[in-house]
C-alpha positions as CSV (number, residue, x, y, z in Angstrom):
1,M,40.8,-93.4,-61.8
2,T,43.0,-90.4,-60.8
3,P,41.1,-88.1,-58.3
4,P,40.5,-84.7,-59.8
5,L,42.4,-81.6,-58.8
6,V,41.1,-78.0,-58.7
7,Q,43.1,-77.0,-61.8
8,D,41.1,-79.7,-63.7
9,F,38.1,-77.4,-63.5
10,L,39.8,-75.1,-66.0
11,E,41.7,-77.7,-68.0
12,Q,38.7,-79.9,-68.6
13,S,36.4,-77.1,-69.6
14,A,39.1,-75.7,-71.9
15,A,39.4,-79.2,-73.6
16,R,35.6,-79.5,-73.9
17,L,34.6,-75.9,-74.6
18,P,37.8,-74.1,-75.8
19,D,36.1,-71.2,-77.6
20,K,33.3,-70.6,-75.0
21,T,33.5,-67.4,-73.1
22,A,34.6,-68.3,-69.6
23,L,35.2,-64.9,-68.1
24,V,33.8,-61.4,-68.6
25,C,35.4,-58.6,-66.6
26,A,36.8,-55.1,-67.0
27,G,39.6,-56.4,-69.1
28,G,37.3,-57.9,-71.7
29,R,36.1,-61.4,-72.6
30,F,38.2,-64.5,-72.3
31,S,37.6,-68.0,-73.6
32,Y,38.5,-71.1,-71.7
33,A,41.4,-71.8,-74.1
34,D,42.6,-68.2,-73.5
35,L,42.7,-68.6,-69.7
36,D,44.2,-72.1,-69.8
37,A,47.1,-70.9,-72.0
38,M,47.7,-67.9,-69.8
39,A,47.6,-70.0,-66.6
40,N,50.2,-72.3,-68.2
41,R,52.6,-69.5,-68.9
42,F,52.0,-68.0,-65.4
43,A,52.7,-71.5,-63.9
44,W,56.1,-71.8,-65.7
45,T,57.1,-68.3,-64.5
46,L,56.3,-69.4,-60.9
47,I,58.3,-72.6,-61.4
48,A,61.3,-70.6,-62.7
49,L,61.1,-68.5,-59.6
50,G,61.5,-71.6,-57.5
51,V,57.9,-72.4,-56.6
52,R,57.6,-76.1,-55.8
53,R,54.9,-78.5,-54.8
54,G,53.2,-77.0,-51.7
55,D,54.8,-73.6,-51.8
56,R,52.4,-70.7,-51.1
57,V,51.7,-67.9,-53.6
58,A,50.0,-64.8,-52.2
59,V,47.6,-63.1,-54.7
60,N,47.0,-59.6,-53.5
61,L,44.6,-58.5,-56.3
62,G,41.1,-57.4,-56.8
63,N,38.6,-59.2,-59.0
64,G,40.0,-59.4,-62.5
65,V,41.6,-61.7,-65.1
66,E,45.0,-61.3,-63.5
67,A,43.7,-62.8,-60.2
68,V,42.0,-65.7,-62.1
69,V,45.2,-66.5,-64.0
70,A,47.3,-66.3,-60.9
71,I,45.0,-68.7,-59.0
72,F,45.0,-71.4,-61.7
73,G,48.7,-70.8,-62.6
74,T,49.6,-71.4,-59.0
75,L,47.7,-74.7,-59.0
76,K,49.3,-75.8,-62.3
77,A,52.7,-75.1,-60.7
78,G,51.8,-77.4,-57.8
79,G,51.5,-74.5,-55.4
80,V,49.0,-73.3,-52.9
81,F,47.3,-69.9,-53.5
82,A,46.2,-67.4,-50.9
83,V,44.0,-64.6,-52.2
84,V,44.4,-61.4,-50.2
85,N,42.0,-58.5,-50.7
86,P,43.9,-55.5,-52.2
87,S,42.3,-53.2,-49.6
88,T,44.2,-55.2,-46.9
89,K,46.4,-52.9,-44.8
90,R,50.1,-53.2,-45.0
91,D,50.5,-54.7,-41.5
92,K,48.0,-57.4,-42.2
93,L,49.5,-58.2,-45.6
94,R,52.9,-58.4,-44.1
95,Y,51.5,-60.8,-41.4
96,I,49.9,-63.0,-44.1
97,L,53.2,-63.1,-46.1
98,Q,55.1,-64.0,-42.9
99,H,52.6,-66.5,-41.6
100,S,52.1,-68.3,-44.9
101,R,55.8,-68.1,-45.8
102,A,54.9,-67.1,-49.3
103,T,57.4,-67.7,-52.1
104,V,55.8,-65.3,-54.6
105,L,53.6,-62.2,-54.2
106,V,51.3,-61.2,-57.0
107,A,50.2,-57.6,-56.3
108,E,49.1,-54.3,-57.7
109,D,51.8,-52.1,-59.0
110,R,51.5,-49.7,-56.0
111,I,52.9,-52.3,-53.6
112,E,56.1,-51.0,-51.9
113,L,58.6,-53.8,-51.0
114,E,60.5,-51.5,-48.7
115,E,57.4,-51.0,-46.6
116,L,56.7,-54.7,-46.4
117,M,60.3,-55.4,-45.3
118,V,60.3,-52.9,-42.4
119,D,61.2,-54.6,-39.1
120,C,60.9,-58.1,-40.4
121,P,63.4,-58.9,-43.2
122,A,64.3,-62.3,-41.8
123,Q,60.7,-63.5,-41.8
124,L,60.2,-62.4,-45.5
125,T,63.3,-64.1,-46.9
126,T,61.0,-66.9,-48.3
127,L,59.7,-64.3,-50.8
128,R,61.5,-65.0,-54.1
129,G,59.3,-63.2,-56.6
130,L,57.0,-60.2,-57.0
131,I,54.7,-60.0,-60.0
132,R,53.1,-56.6,-60.4
133,C,49.8,-55.8,-62.1
134,G,49.5,-52.2,-63.2
135,K,46.5,-51.1,-65.3
136,P,44.0,-53.9,-65.8
137,M,44.5,-56.2,-68.7
138,V,42.6,-55.0,-71.8
139,R,41.8,-57.2,-74.7
140,S,41.6,-55.4,-78.0
141,A,39.4,-56.8,-80.7
142,D,42.3,-58.2,-82.8
143,D,44.2,-59.8,-79.9
144,V,45.1,-63.4,-80.6
145,C,45.9,-66.2,-78.2
146,E,47.8,-69.1,-79.6
147,H,47.5,-72.6,-78.0
148,S,49.7,-74.6,-80.4
149,G,52.9,-74.3,-78.4
150,S,54.3,-71.5,-80.5
151,H,55.8,-69.9,-77.4
152,E,57.7,-73.1,-76.4
153,P,61.5,-72.6,-76.2
154,S,63.8,-75.0,-77.8
155,L,65.5,-77.6,-75.6
156,G,68.2,-76.4,-73.2
157,G,67.2,-72.8,-73.2
158,G,67.7,-72.1,-76.9
159,T,65.9,-69.5,-78.9
160,A,62.2,-69.2,-78.5
161,R,59.9,-68.4,-81.4
162,P,58.3,-65.0,-80.8
163,P,54.6,-64.9,-80.3
164,P,52.3,-63.6,-83.0
165,K,52.0,-59.8,-83.1
166,G,49.4,-58.5,-80.7
167,V,49.2,-61.5,-78.4
168,F,50.0,-59.4,-75.4
169,N,49.0,-56.1,-76.8
170,G,47.5,-53.9,-74.0
171,V,48.4,-56.3,-71.2
172,C,48.6,-54.2,-68.0
173,G,48.9,-51.2,-70.2
174,D,52.4,-52.1,-71.5
175,E,53.4,-52.1,-75.1
176,A,53.4,-55.5,-76.8
177,V,56.0,-57.7,-75.2
178,A,57.7,-60.3,-77.4
179,A,59.1,-63.4,-75.8
180,P,62.8,-62.9,-75.0
181,N,65.3,-64.8,-77.1
182,R,66.4,-66.8,-74.0
183,F,64.5,-67.4,-70.8
184,T,67.5,-66.3,-68.7
185,V,67.7,-62.9,-67.2
186,P,65.0,-61.4,-64.9
187,L,63.8,-58.0,-65.9
188,R,64.3,-56.4,-62.5
189,I,65.9,-57.6,-59.4
190,H,65.3,-56.5,-55.8
191,P,68.2,-57.7,-53.7
192,L,67.2,-59.1,-50.3
193,S,69.8,-58.7,-47.5
194,V,68.7,-60.0,-44.1
195,N,71.0,-57.6,-42.3
196,T,70.5,-54.5,-44.4
197,P,67.2,-54.7,-46.1
198,H,67.2,-51.0,-47.1
199,E,70.6,-50.9,-48.6
200,P,70.6,-51.9,-52.3
201,G,73.6,-54.1,-52.9
202,P,74.9,-55.5,-56.1
203,S,72.4,-57.7,-57.9
204,P,73.6,-61.3,-58.1
205,S,73.8,-62.9,-61.5
206,P,71.1,-65.5,-61.6
207,S,71.5,-68.8,-63.3
208,P,69.8,-69.2,-66.6
209,I,66.3,-70.6,-66.6
210,R,66.7,-73.7,-68.8
211,W,64.0,-76.0,-70.1
212,E,64.2,-79.6,-70.9
213,R,61.7,-82.0,-72.4
214,V,61.0,-85.0,-70.2
215,A,58.6,-87.9,-70.2
216,R,57.1,-89.6,-67.1
217,P,55.3,-93.0,-67.3
218,G,51.6,-92.5,-67.6
219,E,51.9,-88.7,-67.8
220,G,53.2,-88.1,-71.3
221,E,55.8,-85.6,-72.4
222,G,56.3,-82.1,-71.1
223,L,58.7,-79.4,-70.1
224,M,60.5,-79.0,-66.8
225,V,62.9,-76.4,-65.4
226,T,66.4,-77.8,-65.1
227,E,68.0,-74.7,-63.6
228,Q,66.4,-71.8,-61.7
229,F,67.3,-69.2,-59.2
230,T,68.9,-70.8,-56.2
231,K,68.7,-69.9,-52.6
232,E,72.3,-68.8,-52.6
233,Q,71.5,-66.2,-55.2
234,V,69.2,-64.3,-52.8
235,A,67.3,-61.9,-55.1
236,L,63.7,-61.1,-55.4
237,Q,62.7,-61.3,-59.1
238,D,60.4,-58.4,-59.9
239,F,58.5,-58.0,-63.1
240,T,55.1,-57.2,-64.5
241,F,52.2,-59.6,-65.2
242,S,52.6,-59.2,-69.0
243,E,56.3,-60.0,-68.7
244,A,55.5,-63.0,-66.7
245,L,53.3,-64.3,-69.5
246,A,55.5,-63.3,-72.4
247,R,58.7,-64.9,-71.0
248,S,57.2,-68.4,-70.4
249,P,56.1,-71.3,-72.6
250,G,52.4,-72.1,-73.1
251,T,52.9,-75.8,-72.6
252,Q,51.1,-77.3,-69.6
253,P,53.4,-78.2,-66.7
254,L,53.5,-81.8,-65.6
255,R,51.0,-82.7,-63.0
256,Q,52.6,-83.4,-59.6
257,N,50.0,-83.1,-56.9
258,I,47.5,-85.5,-55.5
259,D,44.1,-84.6,-54.1
260,L,45.4,-84.6,-50.5
261,D,47.8,-81.7,-51.2
262,L,46.7,-78.2,-50.2
263,A,45.0,-76.1,-52.9
264,C,44.6,-72.9,-51.0
265,L,44.7,-71.0,-47.8
266,V,41.7,-68.9,-47.1
267,Y,42.4,-66.3,-44.5
268,T,39.5,-65.4,-42.2
269,S,38.6,-61.8,-41.6
270,G,40.4,-61.7,-38.3
271,T,38.0,-59.2,-36.6
272,T,38.5,-60.8,-33.2
273,G,42.3,-61.4,-33.5
274,E,44.9,-62.3,-36.0
275,A,43.7,-63.8,-39.2
276,K,43.8,-67.6,-39.5
277,G,44.6,-69.4,-42.7
278,V,42.1,-72.2,-43.3
279,M,43.8,-75.0,-45.1
280,S,41.7,-76.5,-48.0
281,D,43.1,-79.5,-49.9
282,H,42.1,-80.3,-53.4
283,S,39.6,-83.0,-52.3
284,N,37.9,-80.5,-49.9
285,V,37.3,-78.0,-52.8
286,V,36.3,-80.7,-55.3
287,F,33.7,-82.2,-52.9
288,A,32.3,-78.8,-51.7
289,S,32.0,-77.4,-55.2
290,G,30.4,-80.5,-56.5
291,S,27.9,-80.7,-53.7
292,I,26.8,-77.0,-54.2
293,I,26.6,-77.5,-58.0
294,E,24.3,-80.4,-57.4
295,Y,21.7,-78.6,-55.3
296,L,21.9,-75.4,-57.4
297,E,21.5,-77.6,-60.5
298,N,24.1,-75.6,-62.3
299,R,24.5,-76.2,-66.1
300,E,26.8,-75.0,-68.9
301,S,24.3,-72.4,-69.9
302,D,24.5,-70.6,-66.5
303,I,26.0,-67.1,-66.5
304,I,27.0,-66.2,-62.9
305,I,27.8,-62.7,-61.8
306,N,30.2,-62.3,-58.9
307,V,30.5,-59.0,-57.0
308,L,32.1,-60.6,-53.9
309,P,35.9,-60.5,-53.4
310,L,37.8,-63.6,-54.5
311,S,39.5,-63.4,-51.1
312,F,36.1,-64.4,-49.5
313,D,35.5,-68.1,-50.0
314,Y,31.9,-67.4,-51.2
315,G,33.3,-65.2,-54.0
316,L,36.2,-67.6,-54.7
317,Y,33.8,-70.6,-55.2
318,Q,31.8,-68.7,-57.8
319,L,34.9,-68.8,-59.9
320,L,35.8,-72.4,-59.1
321,M,32.3,-73.8,-59.6
322,T,31.6,-71.9,-62.8
323,F,34.8,-73.2,-64.4
324,R,33.9,-76.7,-63.2
325,F,30.5,-76.8,-64.8
326,G,31.6,-74.9,-67.9
327,G,29.5,-71.8,-67.5
328,T,30.4,-68.1,-67.8
329,L,31.5,-65.9,-64.9
330,V,30.9,-62.2,-65.0
331,L,33.5,-60.9,-62.5
332,E,32.9,-57.4,-61.0
333,K,35.1,-55.5,-58.6
334,S,32.3,-54.9,-56.1
335,F,28.7,-53.9,-55.6
336,A,29.6,-50.3,-55.0
337,Y,27.5,-49.1,-58.0
338,P,24.4,-51.2,-57.9
339,A,22.7,-49.6,-60.9
340,S,25.7,-50.5,-63.0
341,I,25.7,-54.1,-61.8
342,L,22.0,-54.4,-62.6
343,K,22.6,-53.1,-66.1
344,T,25.3,-55.8,-66.5
345,I,22.9,-58.5,-65.3
346,E,20.5,-57.2,-68.0
347,R,23.1,-57.0,-70.7
348,E,24.8,-60.3,-70.1
349,R,21.6,-62.2,-69.4
350,V,22.9,-63.4,-66.0
351,T,21.2,-66.5,-64.6
352,G,22.8,-66.6,-61.1
353,L,23.3,-63.9,-58.5
354,P,25.2,-64.8,-55.3
355,G,24.6,-62.3,-52.6
356,V,24.9,-61.5,-48.9
357,P,22.4,-59.7,-46.6
358,T,24.0,-56.3,-47.2
359,L,23.7,-56.7,-51.0
360,Y,20.1,-57.6,-50.8
361,A,19.4,-54.7,-48.3
362,M,20.8,-52.4,-51.0
363,L,18.7,-53.9,-53.7
364,L,15.5,-53.6,-51.6
365,K,16.2,-49.8,-51.3
366,M,16.2,-49.4,-55.1
367,D,13.5,-49.1,-57.7
368,L,14.1,-52.1,-59.9
369,S,11.4,-51.4,-62.4
370,G,13.8,-49.9,-64.9
371,F,15.9,-53.0,-65.3
372,D,15.1,-56.3,-67.1
373,L,16.2,-58.9,-64.6
374,S,14.1,-61.7,-66.1
375,S,17.1,-63.8,-67.0
376,L,17.9,-64.5,-63.3
377,R,17.2,-68.2,-62.6
378,Y,18.4,-68.3,-59.0
379,L,19.6,-66.1,-56.1
380,T,21.8,-67.3,-53.2
381,N,22.5,-65.9,-49.8
382,T,25.0,-66.8,-47.2
383,A,27.5,-65.1,-44.7
384,A,24.5,-64.3,-42.5
385,A,20.9,-65.4,-42.4
386,L,18.4,-63.2,-44.3
387,P,15.7,-61.6,-42.2
388,V,12.3,-63.1,-42.9
389,N,10.9,-59.8,-44.1
390,H,13.7,-59.4,-46.6
391,I,13.1,-63.0,-47.9
392,I,9.5,-62.1,-48.5
393,E,10.4,-58.9,-50.3
394,I,13.1,-60.4,-52.4
395,R,10.7,-63.1,-53.6
396,R,8.2,-60.4,-54.5
397,R,10.8,-58.4,-56.4
398,F,12.2,-61.4,-58.2
399,P,9.2,-63.7,-58.8
400,A,10.9,-65.7,-61.6
401,A,14.1,-66.5,-59.6
402,T,14.5,-69.3,-57.0
403,L,16.0,-68.1,-53.7
404,F,18.5,-70.4,-51.9
405,S,19.0,-69.5,-48.2
406,M,22.3,-71.1,-47.0
407,Y,24.7,-71.3,-44.2
408,G,28.4,-72.0,-44.1
409,V,31.7,-71.2,-42.4
410,T,35.1,-71.0,-44.0
411,E,36.2,-74.1,-42.2
412,T,33.6,-76.2,-44.1
413,K,32.9,-73.9,-47.0
414,R,29.1,-74.7,-47.1
415,T,27.1,-76.6,-44.5
416,L,23.4,-76.1,-44.9
417,Y,21.0,-75.0,-47.6
418,L,17.2,-74.6,-47.6
419,P,15.5,-76.4,-50.5
420,P,13.5,-73.6,-52.2
421,E,10.2,-75.6,-51.9
422,E,10.5,-75.2,-48.1
423,L,10.9,-71.4,-48.1
424,D,7.2,-70.7,-47.6
425,R,6.9,-73.1,-44.7
426,R,10.2,-72.3,-43.0
427,P,11.4,-68.9,-44.1
428,G,13.5,-68.5,-41.0
429,S,15.4,-71.8,-41.6
430,V,18.8,-72.2,-43.3
431,G,17.9,-75.7,-44.1
432,I,19.4,-79.2,-44.1
433,P,23.0,-80.5,-44.6
434,I,24.3,-80.1,-48.2
435,P,24.4,-83.4,-50.2
436,G,26.9,-85.9,-48.9
437,T,27.3,-84.4,-45.4
438,E,26.0,-84.6,-41.9
439,A,25.3,-82.1,-39.1
440,W,23.9,-82.1,-35.6
441,I,23.7,-79.9,-32.5
442,E,25.6,-80.6,-29.2
443,D,25.3,-79.1,-25.8
444,P,28.4,-78.0,-23.8
445,S,28.9,-81.5,-22.4
446,G,29.1,-83.0,-25.9
447,K,25.6,-84.5,-25.8
448,R,23.4,-84.3,-28.9
449,V,20.2,-82.3,-28.3
450,G,16.7,-82.7,-29.7
451,P,14.3,-80.4,-31.6
452,G,13.9,-76.9,-30.1
453,Q,17.0,-77.1,-27.9
454,I,19.9,-74.7,-28.6
455,G,23.5,-75.9,-28.9
456,E,26.6,-75.7,-31.1
457,L,26.4,-76.9,-34.7
458,V,28.8,-79.8,-35.5
459,V,29.6,-80.8,-39.0
460,R,30.9,-84.0,-40.5
461,G,31.9,-84.5,-44.2
462,R,34.6,-84.3,-46.8
463,H,34.3,-80.6,-46.8
464,V,35.6,-80.2,-43.3
465,M,38.9,-78.5,-44.0
466,R,42.4,-79.6,-42.9
467,G,42.7,-77.1,-40.1
468,Y,44.5,-73.7,-39.5
469,W,47.9,-73.2,-41.1
470,D,50.7,-73.2,-38.6
471,D,48.2,-73.0,-35.6
472,P,47.8,-76.5,-34.0
473,A,46.2,-75.1,-30.9
474,A,43.4,-73.3,-32.8
475,T,43.0,-76.4,-35.0
476,A,42.6,-78.7,-32.0
477,R,39.9,-76.4,-30.6
478,R,37.8,-76.2,-33.8
479,F,38.5,-79.6,-35.4
480,R,37.9,-82.5,-33.0
481,P,37.9,-86.3,-33.2
482,G,34.9,-87.8,-35.0
483,P,33.2,-91.2,-34.8
484,I,35.8,-92.9,-37.0
485,S,39.3,-93.2,-35.7
486,G,41.4,-90.5,-37.4
487,E,38.4,-88.5,-38.6
488,R,37.9,-84.9,-37.5
489,L,34.6,-82.9,-37.1
490,C,34.2,-79.2,-37.3
491,Y,32.7,-77.5,-34.2
492,T,31.5,-74.2,-35.8
493,G,31.1,-72.1,-32.7
494,D,27.6,-71.1,-33.9
495,L,24.4,-71.8,-32.0
496,F,21.5,-73.5,-33.7
497,R,18.2,-75.3,-33.0
498,T,16.2,-77.7,-35.2
499,D,12.5,-78.2,-35.7
500,E,10.7,-81.5,-35.5
501,D,11.5,-82.2,-39.2
502,G,15.3,-81.7,-38.7
503,F,15.5,-78.3,-40.4
504,F,18.2,-76.0,-38.8
505,Y,17.7,-72.5,-37.5
506,F,20.6,-70.1,-36.8
507,V,20.4,-68.6,-33.3
508,G,23.7,-66.7,-33.1
509,R,27.4,-67.1,-32.4
510,S,28.3,-68.4,-29.0
511,D,30.4,-65.3,-28.3
512,D,27.5,-63.0,-29.4
513,I,25.1,-64.2,-26.7
514,I,24.1,-61.4,-24.3
515,K,23.7,-62.1,-20.6
516,S,21.1,-59.6,-19.3
517,R,19.2,-59.8,-16.0
518,G,20.7,-63.3,-15.6
519,E,19.1,-64.5,-18.8
520,K,20.8,-65.5,-22.0
521,V,19.6,-63.4,-25.0
522,A,20.3,-64.3,-28.7
523,P,20.7,-61.0,-30.6
524,K,19.3,-62.7,-33.7
525,E,15.8,-62.9,-32.1
526,I,15.7,-59.2,-31.5
527,E,17.2,-58.4,-34.9
528,N,14.4,-60.4,-36.6
529,V,11.8,-58.3,-34.7
530,L,13.5,-55.1,-35.8
531,Y,13.5,-56.2,-39.4
532,E,9.7,-56.5,-39.2
533,L,9.6,-52.7,-39.3
534,E,9.1,-51.7,-42.9
535,D,11.7,-48.9,-43.0
536,V,14.5,-50.9,-41.3
537,V,17.3,-51.8,-43.8
538,E,19.9,-53.1,-41.4
539,A,20.0,-54.0,-37.7
540,A,22.5,-55.2,-35.2
541,V,22.1,-55.9,-31.5
542,V,24.9,-56.1,-29.0
543,G,25.4,-56.2,-25.3
544,V,27.0,-53.2,-23.5
545,P,28.2,-53.1,-19.9
546,D,25.6,-52.1,-17.3
547,P,26.0,-52.0,-13.5
548,L,22.6,-53.3,-12.8
549,L,21.8,-55.6,-15.7
550,G,25.3,-57.0,-16.3
551,Q,24.8,-56.3,-20.0
552,A,22.2,-54.0,-21.4
553,I,20.8,-54.5,-24.9
554,K,21.6,-51.9,-27.5
555,A,20.1,-51.9,-31.0
556,F,21.8,-50.2,-34.0
557,V,19.4,-49.5,-36.8
558,V,19.8,-48.3,-40.4
559,V,16.5,-47.0,-41.8
560,R,15.3,-46.2,-45.3
561,N,13.9,-42.7,-45.0
562,G,14.6,-41.6,-41.5
563,A,11.0,-41.5,-40.4
564,L,11.3,-43.9,-37.5
565,T,12.0,-42.7,-33.9
566,P,13.6,-44.6,-31.0
567,K,10.2,-44.5,-29.3
568,Q,8.5,-46.2,-32.3
569,V,11.2,-48.9,-32.4
570,L,10.8,-49.6,-28.6
571,T,7.0,-49.7,-28.9
572,H,7.3,-52.3,-31.7
573,C,9.7,-54.4,-29.7
574,R,7.7,-54.3,-26.5
575,A,4.7,-55.8,-28.3
576,R,6.8,-58.7,-29.5
577,L,9.6,-59.5,-27.0
578,E,9.8,-60.6,-23.4
579,D,10.9,-57.9,-20.9
580,Y,14.4,-59.2,-20.5
581,M,14.9,-59.1,-24.3
582,M,13.9,-55.4,-24.6
583,P,16.6,-53.0,-25.9
584,K,17.6,-50.4,-23.4
585,Y,19.1,-48.2,-26.1
586,V,18.4,-47.6,-29.8
587,E,20.9,-45.8,-32.0
588,F,20.3,-44.9,-35.7
589,R,23.3,-45.0,-38.0
590,K,23.7,-44.2,-41.7
591,D,25.5,-47.5,-42.1
592,L,27.0,-50.3,-40.1
593,P,30.7,-51.4,-40.1
594,K,31.3,-54.5,-42.2
595,T,34.0,-57.0,-43.1
596,E,35.1,-57.3,-46.7
597,S,32.7,-60.2,-47.1
598,G,29.7,-58.0,-46.0
599,K,29.2,-59.3,-42.5
600,I,28.3,-56.7,-39.9
601,M,31.2,-56.2,-37.5
602,K,29.6,-56.1,-34.1
603,T,33.0,-55.7,-32.4
604,R,33.0,-52.2,-33.9
605,L,29.7,-51.3,-32.3
606,A,29.4,-50.0,-28.7
């Protein structure tokens, strides 16, 4: 049996449920057959641009149908996708393009190539194509999407039959685009000159893109590109998303990857240094998504809403998992307008809400009585552990929904989850290893520790990723030899303890530990005490330099109504904490700095 690949999630659901709504977003409603056909066309465009097995495609887009099509189109072309949040600053985007050696960039129309090329033309010469997305794709009521191969060109680059009228009507705000008579000339060309990147030279004449029908044993018949733009014709092909779809056939490209090939690079937030690209192969993603689906008990009838960026692995997996089990994904840009999201949950009868502590803190500040949220079957939380008081309040506000408290790092996707039936007994725990995996705690000498002792969480399983792209030193530090020769474990860098029954409790990151009065203090313990105060919405504790204490403890607090005073906070802490754990400073803030995934950025607090 051929091991599954990530693109199979879409392809198999499209074969099984072609007319079912797969995606609901600002652009409209799209069936599985719609998206599969669009991803095929996008894949052929990438292939024509020179994308080959293992090449990287950077998807610098927000949550929308264009990003979904680009992700699956890249996989169908045999490539590796890297989703980059559109809010990413120019320097970081340039770094990711250089670091990943991306072949194609899919980006919003506002992207300026000249800015990206400043000071580093040589490093960006791997970039062969730019696909721009302007206004969001809008599906009109009479739009049609054909899946019968009507866009397929004749052999050898002959005349293609034009698509039915209206197929691409409204895509990216353009007028309807008919398929060109020949798949030959790119619509716009940006010359790339290594020596003079800012001086537009004559555009080279690219070779025609020609198509040929081929058959491979066991794989059936399909199309392949026989000529494309060569490296000698150094030109960056630049066109819109709608043009990318209109100029390519809808036939599925031949499968060329195996499950050990990379599927994606997920770039970490990089708050403590340059972002690292976590390498996920197809088997990593297939295993992790399957394990999570198993314990969440997902089913085809589930409707999942995702407000988290697809550049964040937690947000990305909502897409991948939903398409795998054949559900419906409601894809939102963000949680910036909570009331609007709650109305969407009500209207679409959403059954699953993935969240992070920041999202739940916002919900707990709202009056939810005006919304019908009875369709919610489950809620999930990861990125950071929920305060116990928030868990209690969430369960009170959503009595019919099951809450899953979870823990994971990008390097393993998901590691632990708390079975919901344990929530009352162990509300502070993030659970046990996900199905099919193993985890334990080690001290600095590498010895496993027992219940109640604090050490670093170590993870073993098929979801341990391949390492960091082009960074063998960082890979060696994080991914170390396992019990079986050739196997690698993930050392998470996070401190945990277990109880007598083997349930795990997050203590803090090893680099978060505060050393005050000669004692080691875990900020998480103090934060849990702060969250016991009814009006506290968010809290973060850090160490600040102090000539007597080494580090003094400082608490940053966001409150609901501004009624608390520093004195009240300290009085509350004094009654619950040892002397050496007492905050010396308390500072109130309107909000706390966060990463794009919703984690509080303690490095920005002082």
